[in-house]
C-alpha positions as CSV (number, residue, x, y, z in Angstrom):
1,M,-73.2,-171.0,-44.6
2,S,-75.8,-168.3,-45.5
3,P,-78.9,-167.7,-43.3
4,L,-81.0,-169.1,-46.2
5,D,-79.0,-172.3,-46.2
6,E,-79.1,-172.7,-42.4
7,F,-82.9,-172.1,-42.4
8,E,-83.5,-174.6,-45.2
9,E,-81.3,-177.2,-43.5
10,S,-83.3,-176.9,-40.3
11,L,-86.7,-177.0,-42.0
12,E,-89.0,-179.8,-40.8
13,E,-90.2,-182.1,-43.6
14,Q,-93.8,-180.6,-43.4
15,Y,-92.5,-177.2,-44.6
16,K,-90.3,-178.3,-47.5
17,T,-93.0,-178.0,-50.1
18,E,-93.8,-174.5,-48.9
19,M,-90.1,-173.6,-49.3
20,E,-90.2,-174.9,-52.9
21,S,-93.2,-172.7,-53.5
22,I,-91.3,-169.7,-52.2
23,Y,-88.4,-170.5,-54.5
24,F,-91.0,-170.5,-57.4
25,Y,-92.3,-167.1,-56.3
26,M,-88.7,-165.8,-56.2
27,E,-88.1,-167.1,-59.7
28,E,-91.3,-165.5,-60.9
29,V,-90.3,-162.1,-59.4
30,A,-86.8,-162.4,-60.9
31,N,-88.5,-162.9,-64.3
32,L,-90.6,-159.8,-63.8
33,R,-93.8,-161.6,-63.3
34,S,-96.2,-160.1,-60.8
35,L,-97.6,-162.1,-57.8
36,P,-100.5,-161.4,-55.5
37,R,-99.8,-159.6,-52.3
38,T,-100.5,-162.8,-50.4
39,K,-97.3,-164.3,-51.9
40,F,-95.0,-161.3,-52.3
41,R,-95.1,-157.7,-50.9
42,E,-92.9,-154.7,-50.3
43,L,-92.5,-154.1,-46.6
44,K,-93.6,-150.7,-45.3
45,G,-91.8,-148.4,-43.0
46,V,-88.5,-148.6,-44.8
47,K,-85.9,-145.9,-44.2
48,G,-83.3,-145.3,-46.9
49,N,-83.4,-146.2,-50.6
50,I,-82.9,-150.0,-50.3
51,K,-86.3,-151.6,-50.7
52,E,-87.4,-154.5,-48.5
53,Y,-89.6,-157.4,-49.6
54,E,-91.3,-160.4,-48.1
55,F,-92.1,-163.7,-49.9
56,K,-94.9,-165.6,-48.1
57,S,-96.4,-169.0,-47.9
58,K,-98.8,-170.3,-45.3
59,H,-96.1,-170.7,-42.6
60,L,-92.9,-169.4,-44.0
61,R,-91.4,-166.0,-44.8
62,V,-88.3,-165.0,-46.8
63,Y,-87.0,-161.5,-46.6
64,A,-85.0,-159.8,-49.3
65,I,-83.6,-156.4,-50.3
66,K,-83.3,-154.8,-53.7
67,Q,-80.5,-152.5,-54.8
68,P,-79.8,-151.4,-58.4
69,N,-78.9,-154.5,-60.5
70,C,-79.0,-156.7,-57.4
71,K,-81.5,-158.6,-55.3
72,L,-80.4,-160.3,-52.2
73,V,-82.1,-162.8,-49.9
74,V,-81.2,-161.9,-46.4
75,M,-83.2,-164.2,-44.1
76,C,-86.0,-166.6,-43.6
77,G,-88.4,-167.3,-40.8
78,Y,-91.9,-168.5,-39.8
79,K,-95.1,-166.6,-39.8
80,N,-95.4,-167.0,-36.0
81,S,-92.1,-165.1,-35.4
82,Q,-92.6,-162.6,-38.2
83,N,-92.2,-159.4,-36.1
84,E,-89.0,-160.6,-34.5
85,D,-87.7,-161.9,-37.8
86,I,-88.3,-158.5,-39.5
87,N,-86.3,-156.8,-36.8
88,K,-83.4,-159.3,-37.2
89,F,-83.7,-158.9,-41.0
90,R,-83.3,-155.1,-40.7
91,A,-80.3,-155.5,-38.4
92,L,-78.7,-157.8,-41.0
93,K,-79.6,-155.3,-43.8
94,K,-77.9,-152.5,-41.8
95,Q,-74.7,-154.6,-41.3
96,Y,-74.7,-155.3,-45.1
97,I,-75.1,-151.6,-46.0
98,I,-72.2,-150.7,-43.6
99,S,-70.0,-153.4,-45.1
100,Q,-70.7,-152.1,-48.6
101,K,-69.5,-148.6,-47.7
102,K,-66.0,-149.8,-46.6
């Protein structure tokens, strides 16, 4: 089960409409439509050439990376654990990059 599936399965009912909104934002970005920074932004402080992004709602965050011809959702979290989640996200990203080089 992916981190996204696990997160979605554990979501409390009150956050399910926010998750649907984030899926809508993701679809918009995939279709090359722009969103305000309050809904989607590139994370700063990225090392390397793989960009990091954050989709946002009031309480939820979804973190993704972009490579040529590929976008990958890596992890989800809550606004109140954002800093810790970004650190976990970057660790998962590093593992992914290492696994792609093998």
